[in-house]
N, C-alpha and C positions, 0 to 999 in steps of 0.2 A: 569515611567509609560507611556504606550502607549494605544491608542484607537485601538482595534483589532476586526475585524469582522471574525467570523468563519462560513463559509458557508457550512452547513451540520450538522444536529443534530443526526447522527447515533452514534454508540458506540465510534469510534475513534475521530470523530469531537468533541463530548462532552467531552471525556477524555482529549483531547488536550486543549480545552477551560478551563478545570479545572487546567491544568498545567500552562497555561498563566495567569490565575487569581492568582494562588499561587505565581507566580513570580512577582505579583504586578501590573498587567495590568487590564484595564477595557475592558471586553469582551462582545460583542453582538453576540449571537448565532442565526443563521438563520436556521429555519426548515420549510419544505414545508407544514406541517400540523398545522393549527392554534390551534387545541385542544392540541397537544403535547406542543407547545410553551406556551399556557396558563397554562398547568400543571407544566411546568418547573418554570415559574414565581411564581406560587402559592405555590409550595412545595419545590423549590430548588432541585428537583430531576428529572432525566430523567428515569422514571421507565420502559419505553418501552425497553430501551437498557442497562441501568446500574442500575438495581434495587438495592436500598439500599444505593447508593452513594449520599451524600449530597454535592451539588455544592456550591462554595463560593458565597457570596453576590455580588461579582463583575461580576458575569455571569448573563446576562438577555437574554431572547429569544424573537424572533419576526418572524412571517411568511412573513413580508414585507422586501424584499431584499433592497429596497431603504433606509429604516430605518436602516437596519443592516450595510449597507456600508457607510452611511453618516459620513464623517469626519474620516474614518478609515485610519490609517497610515500603517497598515498591513492587508492584506486580505488572510485568510487561506482557502484553497479550500479542502473540505472533502466530495465530492459527489462521487458516483460510476464513475469509469473512463470513461465508455462509454457514460455517460450523461454529461461529462464536457463541450463539445463543445456547446450543446444546452443551457445549463445553462449560460455559459459565454456570448453567444450571447444575452441572455436576460438581464444579469446583467451588461454587458459592459458599457452602458451609465452612470451607477451609481457608478462605481469604480473610486475613486479619481485618478487623473492623475499622482500623485507622490507616490501612494501606492505601496508597495512591495507585490507581490503575492506569496504565499507559498503553494506548493502542498503537501498534505498528501497522495495523490492517488498513487496506484501501478498498473499500467496497460499500455498497448500499444493500441492505438486506432485502431479499426477494419477498414480495408479498406485503411487507410492512412499509417499505421505502424509508426505513430508519437508517441513519448513519451509525457507525460502530459505537460512538460515544453514547448515542441514544439507546442502543441495545444494552450497553453496559449499565446505564442508569436504570433502565426498565427491569433488568433481571436482578441486579444487586441492590437497588434502592439507594445507591450512592449519590451524593450531591455533586454539583459541578466542580467543587473544589477538590474532589477526589478522582477526577477523570481528566486525563491529558492525552495528547496526540503527538506523535513524532512523524514528521513528513518532510520530504525534500529530495534532491537528486542523490539518492542513496542506493546505487546498484550494489548488491550484497558482496559480490566477489571483490570489487575494488575497495569496499570498506574493510573487508576481511584482510586484504593485502596491505592495509594501512596507507592507502593512497589518500592525500589530503581531500577532505570533503566537508561541506557545511550542511546544516539542516535546521529545522524549526521545531521547537517544543512549544506546544500551545495548550493553555489551560485557562479557563474562565477566571481563575485566581492567579494574578500575576506573580504573587510571591511563591506559589507552588510551581509555576512554570520556571521561575528563576532557580528554585531549589533543584528541580530535575535537570535544568540546564547544566548546573555545576556537576551533577552526578554522572553526566555522560560527556563531559568536556575532556577529551584526551589529547595527546600530542598530534594526532592526525584528524580528529573529528571535532569540528567547531559548531556547536549548536547556538542558535539565536532563540530568544523567548518572545512570546506574544500571547494574546488572549483570544484570537479569532479561531476558535475550534471549528466552527462551521466552514469557514473558507478553506482551512487546511484539509479537512476531510473531503470536501467536495472536489477540490483541486486534485488531491491524491487519487480519488476514484475516477474522475473524468479523464485524467491523463492516460490511464490504462486503455480506455476505449479509443482515444485519439491515437494512441500508439498502435492499436490494432489496425486502424484506418491507414496510418502511414505505412505499416508493414504490408498491407494489401497493395498499396501503390508501388512499393519496392518490388514485391513479388511479380507485379504486372510489367515491371521493367521501366517504370517512370523515374525521372531524375529529381534533382534537388529543388527545382521550381515547384514541382507538384508537392513534394514533402513539406516545403516551407509554407505553401498555401494551406495545406491541411492543418499543420501545426498552428498557424496564426488564426485561422477561422475556428479551429477547435478551442483555442483559448478564449476567443470572443464568445462562443457558445457557453462555455463554462462560466465566464464572468456574468453573463446575462442571468443564468440560473442562480448564481451566487447572490446577485443583487436581490433576487426575488425571495430568497430564503434567509436573508439577514447577514450575509458575509460582508467583510470589509473588502472593497474593490482593490485596495492596495495589495492584499494578500496574493492576488493572482499575478502580480508583477514580480513577486519575490521568489524565494527558494522553494516554497511549497507549491507555487503556481508555475511560472515560466521555467524555473530551475528544474523541477521534477519532470515537467513536460518535455523539455529539450533532451534530458538524459534518457528518458523512456523511448522517445521517438528516434533518437540518433544512434543508440548503442545496440550492437548485436547481442549484448548481455541481457537485454530486456526481453523477458518472456513474452510480453504482449506483442511487441513489435515482431519478434521471431514467429509467433503464432500467426500473425497477420500475413507475414511474408509467405508462409507455407500455403495459406488460403489463396493468396494472390497467384501462387505458382500452380494452383490447380488441385490441391489436396482438399478433402472434405473436412468439416469440423470434427467428425468422428475419427478420421485418420490422424489428424494432428493431435487430438486429445489422447489417442492411444499411445503415441510416442512421446508425449510430454510428461516428464516426471513430476513437475511442480505445477501448481495452479496458475493459470493466466487469469488474473482477477477480472480483467475487462470482459472476458467471455461470459462470466457469471453476472456481472453488474450492468452490462449494457441495457438489458431490458428494464431493470429497476430504475436506472437513471433516466431512460427515455420516458418511463411512466411518471416519474417524479416531475420531469419537465412539463409534461402535458397537464398534470394536476395543477401546476403553477402557471399555466398559460404561456410557457416559454418554448420558442422554436429551437430545437437542437438537431438540425438535419444530419450532421455527421454521426452523432450518437444514434439517432433513429435509424439511419441506413446500416450502421454496423449491427444494430440489434436485428434488423431484417436479414442481414447476411448470415448471422449466427443461427437464426431460426430457419434458414434454408429458403427464405422467401425472395432472395435476391442473389445474383452472382457477383463476383468481384468486379467484373467489367461494368455491370449495371450500376453498382455502387458509385464508381467514379463518374460514369456518364450522367447519372441523375444529379449528382452534386454540381457538376459543371453546367448542366442545362437548367438549373434553377433560375428563376426570374432575377435579373440584375437589380441590385439595390445599392444605396449609399453604404460605404464601409462601416459607418457608425451604427448601422441597424443590425 
């Protein structure tokens, strides 16, 4: 058993807290809203994000970051990616000096083009042996309902990855360990953007051939950038790559795919955002990933076109037409 702090009481943070508790750990869940934390403690449910899911008794909630972090051996970070830096700057003094920090976030920081693990290292000064990532086909609702699922725990230190793997291995959740933090983070970020593109195609009324084409070429784009920034190509064929991409692009539970569908059906970015309770990370990260690709001399047309769509520089119809009308190339390119 370990004392674990989960910083972020949204759907994925709450679902992962449930996994950790099922695996035998004591979990303190931090939420920014005191009324939500009070409700979780009183009812053992987070009705705002996972209605009907009963949380284990080992999960308690608090709006006090100091209280959540006190004595934590592992600190799980589950806030929106663009808010990580400001939150860490606030939490930093309370994070135990020997705690391992685990990122559940899938994004690239705007302006700096840093992955979440790099933001953690920059703000906290932690070495790579104290920073890990969890990524895979992990739709929060299905995880919370304890449907069988697998994932990847990545850390530059294999021993730390294996320790974390054991801490989150429950009857329904099977984690694998690896050391490719770069590949896991890039795959998890890019799949949200590809999910937006697939959603746009669905919203426009296109079928499975179109979806499969976008998924496959999206994976190729991601792998190209991964090779340029030091990822292991094998990662993109596994749970953090293809697995997460398929789940995001095929499920109506995916916030990014759903967001894209609404854009394809004619709604504006502002209209969809106004009715979306949780953050669709691909909307925030598409610009930073597109910029990162250009900095590394890598073509990512799907990502680039999604960024243009979100910026209001392109319509959904134009996005699809421009992708189809690109110059024909060998598939390996």
